[in-house]
Each structure stands twice: as C-alpha cells, then as structure tokens.
N, C-alpha and C positions, 0 to 999 in steps of 0.2 A: 502494499499499499505505500502512495508515496505520500511523502508530506503538505502540510497543506500551505505552506509558506514557498515549495518549488515554483522558482519563474517557468513559464515557457516564452522561448528566443521564436522571434518569427525573422527570416532573413530574407531580403528582398536582394537579387543579385546575387541568389548563390552559386553558381556555376562560376563568377568570374574571382581573379586572383584573391581579392579582398573577403568574397565570401567564401571562399572555400579556405581558406586559414581560420576564418570565423568558427566555421562548422568544424574542423581540426584542434579549434581549442575547446568546443563548448563539449566534444563526445570525451573528452580528459574529464570534466567535471562530475561529480558524481550525481545521481539521479534524484538526490533527496535535495540538489540543488537545480538542476535543472531537468525537469523531467518530461519535455517536450521542447524539439524542434522543427519548426517550421520552416520549409527554406521552397522558395519562389525564384523561377524562371524563366526564360522565355526558352530556352533547350530542354530537352530531357535530363535528368540527373545523372554529371560524369563522374561524379565518384564513387569509389570500389570498396564503399562502407556500408558495413553492417552494423547498423545498432537500431535497436526497435524503435527510440524516441523517435526518430526522422520521421517527419512526412514531408514527402516534394511536390509542389504544385507545378507542371509545364504551361505557362502560359505566355500570351503576349501582353503583356504589361502597357503599352502603349496604344494596341489595336483594343485591347477588350476593354470593354464598362466596367464601372467600380464593382456594380451589381454583379457582373459576372464572376469579378474574383471572389468577392465576399459569399457567392454561392460554392466556388471551392472549397475555400476554408472554411465553410459550415461543413463539409464533409469529415475535416481533419479537425475539429472542438476551438477550431480559430476563436469562439469568443475569451480562451481563458489566457491569449496571449497577455505576456505580464511587458514584455522589453522587445523591442523594435529595433532592427540593425540596417541599415538603408545601404545599398553599395551599387545598383543600378549607374551606366550611364549609356549613350550612345555619341557617337562620335560622328559631328558633321563639322564638313570643312566652313560654310556661314557660321558666320558668329552668332546671327540672330536665331538661323535654325537652329543652333546647337542650343542656344539660350529657350527655345520653344522646346523643343525633342525633350529637355531633360526637367525642362518645369513642371512636365507631365506625366513624366516617370513618377516623380516625386509627388506632384499632386493626387493620382491616381493610388500610389499608394498609404497617402495621408488620409484620403478621402475613404479606401477601403478598410484601416485601422478605427475612425469614427464610425462606423455602421458596423462593423463585426465586433469591438472590443473597445470601445473608447472608454469604458468606466475602469473596464478593468487595465487598461497600460497604466505604464506607470513611467516608463524612460522608452525617449525615440532618438537612437545614434542615429547622424547623420554623416558620412566621411565625405567630404570635399575635399581639397589640395591646395596645392602651393599656386594654381591659376589665378586663385583669389587675387593674391599679391602681383598679379600682371608677368610671369613667366613668360607667357606664351605671345605678350604684346611687345612694342617698342622700347627701346630703354627709358624713353618718357614715362611710360606708363610702368614703370618697373616701383613697388615701394623699395624703401629704403632698408638697408641692412643693419642688423639682420629682420628679418621679418617677425612684424610682432601682431600677436593677436586682432590690438584694436587701430590697423596703422590703419589711414585715410584711403577711399578705394577711388581708382583712378577713375577717369572719364568713359562714356559710353557702356556701351553693355559686358556682362561678364553673366554668367551663366549660374555661377556661383553666387554670387550679388543674389540673385533672384530666388535660389533654393532654399539658403539659407534665413532670408526673409519672411519666405513662406514657412518656413518648421516654427519658427519663433511666434509667428502667429496663430498656430493651429496648438503648439505647445500652450502658450498662454489661454485660449479659447475653453481648451478641455483636461488644463490642469496637469500636465504632463511634464516631466523634466527632460529637458533636451539637451544634448551633448556635441557639440559639433566638432570632430576632427579634421588636421586638415594635413594629410602626409606629405612628402615630399617625393622624389621619384618612388615608385615601389617596384620592389623585389620581390620575385613569389612566384607561385606556378599556380596556373589553372588549367584543367583538360582540355584540349581545344581550344582556346582561351590564350591567346599570343602576343596582346598589345602592351608589350612589356618587354621593356629594352635590354632586361637580362636573355631573354630567351629568344631574342632573336641577334644577340650577340652570339649566343653558345652554338644558332643554326650557322650563323658564319662562321664561326672559327671551326666547326664541322668541316664545312667544304674546303674551308683554307686551308687545313691538315691534310683530307684529299686531295687537293690539288698540288701540295708543295708549295706553298704559296704563303708568302710574308704573311701576318694578320694587321694589315695595313688600319690605322687608328681612323675612324671615319668621321673625320671634324678637322680644324684648325688649329694653329701652333694657338688661338687663345682659350678654346675650347678644351686641350690637352693640360693646362694651368689653371683653368679657372677653377674657383671652391666651390662645391657643392656639399650636399649631406644627401643620404637616399633614408629612405624609411623600407625597412623589412615588413615584407605584410606578416610575419608572425606574429613580431614584435607589434604592429599598430594593433592587429586583433585584443594581445593582451592587456595594453593599454585602454580599452575600448571598451573590452570587459570591465577591467579595475572601475573604469571612472562613473560608469553604470553601477555599477556594486559598493560604490563608493558614497558612505552616508553624508560626505562632508563638500560633496561636489553637485550644485544644479546650476542648470543654464551657462554649463561654459563652451567656451571655445578653445580647443589647443591645438598649437602645432604639435606635431609628433612626427622625430625622426631617431634614427639611432643614436645619435649623440656624439658619432663623432664625425669630424670633417673630412673629405677626400677629395684630392686631385684624378683624372683618368693619367698622369703621366707616372702616377702610382702603380693606381688599380691596374693598369695595360698589361705589364712584364707578368703581372699574378695572371694573369688571364690565358697569354700565352702559355704560362707554365703548365697553367692546368690541363692544358688542351696539348700538352706537351708541342707546342710549335717553338722553333728558335726564335731566340729575340731580334729582334728585326730593330735597327735603329730607324727611329723613325724620322721623316725628311718635312718637314711643317711649316705650309707659309701663315702667314700673319692672318690672315682674310679668307684663302681660298681654303675649300675642305681638299684633303687627299682622297678620298674614292665615298663617292654616293651610293649608301647601298643599293639604293631604289632602279638604277643605272643597272650597277653589276649581278647585283645576285642574279634575277631573271635570267641572264646570259647564259648562267652556270649552273641555272638546273638540272641540266643531265648529271652533273654530278651527282647533285643531292639525288635525283631519281637510281642513281648507282648505286648509292651507299642504301640507301633505304632499304633497296631489294637486296642488297646484299646481306645488310645488319636484321634484314626483318621489322625496320623503323616503321613510325607511321608517315607514308608518303606525302600524306595532305599539310602535312605541318609545314611543308614552305611555303602553301599557300595561305596560311591562317597568319605566318609572322608579318609583322607590320615593317618593312624595310623603311618606309617615307617617316614613319613614327620614330624609329631609331635616328636617322639622318635630323630629324626637326630637332630631336634632344639633345643633338650636339651642334646644330646651328650656331645658338646664340655663346657668347663671347662672356656674359654678365656673371659674375659670381652670383650664388643661389644657397642660401639657408637660411634657417630658421631659429631664431630666440628659444630656447625650450625650458626659459626660466618658470614661467608658468606654472607646470608641467611638475617641477622641481618643487614648487611653493608647495603642493599639495601632496608632495612626498612622492613623487614619482623619483625614484633614484635610478632605472635601469639604464644599460646603455650598450650596445651592441656592436659589433666588429662590423662594417660593411661589408669587406670583402665575404667572412663568414656568411654572408648573407647569400652573394651570387654564387659559395660553394655550395651551400643549401640546395638553392633553385638547378647548378647543373646538375647535381645528385640526380635531383628527383626525377629530370627531365630523362636521367639514363633510368629512371625507375619504369617510368610512363615510355618508356623505348621510341623518344620521340629524337635521339643523339645518341649514338654507339655509346656503351658504357665497357 
C-alpha cells in the first residue's frame, strides 16, 4: 500500500534529453516518495525501462486539444498529479514562429493540468535556458556576464520570456509553487533525439576515425578560446527535483550549470583521446570557421553507412544528428556563463566535471548502439 504522502510526477517531453534524465532519476527514488510517474511525449516511449510506476501517453501535444490530453490522463489516474516537470520544445527557424509554437506547447500543458489536477498540483517546474539571456542573438542583445536570473530582458521577442510569464500567471491563479530553471548547453542522451551538441560531436568523431582524418574543430579561433559553461542533464534533473522538494524554495528562477568553466581548446584534446584519434594541431582563423559540419557530414554519409552496417548500429542516427545546430553552437565567439550564486544561497553545493558529462554521454551512446563500442 502506497503512503498517502507519496507524490505523482507528470513529465511533459518525456522522450527528450531532459525528460529522460528526470525519468532515470525518479525511478531511483523509493515508491514511498514517488509512487506514480506519468510520461507524455509525441513519440512512443523510447526508454527500455521496466518500472510499474510508469504510465506513458503518446500524443501530439501541439495538435491535440487540452480535452483530448485530459481524456488520456484520466485513463492513468491523472487527477492525482502533484508535481509537473515541463521539457517540451519545438525548433523553428523564425523567431515569431518559435515563440508561437512553444507558447502553445506550454499553454496546452498548463490548461490540461488545471482541468485534470488543478487542486492537487503542488509544483510546476519549467526548464528554459540561456537563450533567455540572448545567447542566440547578436552581441547587443547578450546579457552582461555572468548571467544573473534577474538580468534585464533584451528587446524584441523571446519564447522563454513568453513561457516564463505564462507559468507565473497560472501559478498565481491556481496557487501552485513554480520553479524555473535555466541550464546552459545541455549534455545528455535521449534515444532518437539528437538535438544535442555532444551526440553530434560523437557521430562526427566516429566518422573521422573511420576515414583516418583529424578531428578538425568546427569553429573559429574565438570560439576555440571562449569561456562557457555546460549543464549535464543528470545534474539538471537532480537540481530540479531538489528544488521541488525543498520547503524553503517557492516561486524561484535559477541558473543551473555544472559549476566549472571550460574552453573548447581544453575539451577538444580530451575528445580526441576518448575516440583514439591522433592529436591534431588546430589551424584556426579568428573569424572564419575551420569546417562546417552541415556541409561536410552529408558528403561522408557513405562512411557512416559502412560503419553502421559493420558494427550493427542505428543507421538512422546520422539523419537525427543536428549538424547545423552544432555549427550554430560554435558560431558565436562570445563568452557565455551563468552565475550560480542564487542556487548556492539555498545550499546547492554540487559541482560536476563537464568532460565527465561528455564521457557519460559517449558511453551511453555505445550502450544504445549509436556509435561503435
């Protein structure tokens, strides 16, 4: 018999990198603490997990009505939800389309939660990110370093501004505690979801090794030397769960990162080493990138097919990889890192090593048969 105080989680975007990390963490908790984990995503459940606390709902959140989602949640006791974790995201090139689509995703989740469990929900946790600080915009739009949670907003639209304001409105109206977390570049793995810098680099390295080619850095001298921070998905999940359960934390916004500052000039030789690729002296231009993955990789797809067939890997991994996303991540020469003082003030003391996060990610890709073991 489960305890009356046991909590019920509802994870939106459960198949993504962050949703996967939260599921991994919740199934480690005792069923006296978390006795039901409801997962919602567009694609069927991707994780190979056997835990009878998990119920999975596969539904197209963008195109389904709130009532249709409520109907699915009723079948799995959705009226008992106590804590919501929101990770859904849709990529759009146009800023206004990006804002509109991601507003709909969150609004749909909020409206559904109100209808099914408005009075039992205690906390709604929303993950946004450093795009709040304008890292995807021009230098004029970039917040001052280090990024602090109450930094002034840049001009123009930003879908994270919209989402954060929306959550605050609903939380105030329905008496929920809200937590907003803003991670940096996320390192993690989700099966079939490779919009992730570390996964893209792993595929690139695998092909370069096959071709006996050096691991050219897909950026310029400025991005090679820039200071940035990363956020390992498992650490983000631990922090998010900790904030939800922390009785001293109410309606707060936090940066969450690993706590170490890194430069690619230090990370890159370690990545070469991991993949047993001979160290190569990078010849970098101040502004011009050395190699564009979005142009280079499609020309070498044959090499990938050869590896995948020989090693019995997931051939589709190449098509999931976001070469342009990786190029975009390295396009900016601006330093980018957040201040973790606020999390520290609430006694969050954890620091994790960023390269260890890459290793965890690469090791899991081997287990998933995405790259050769």
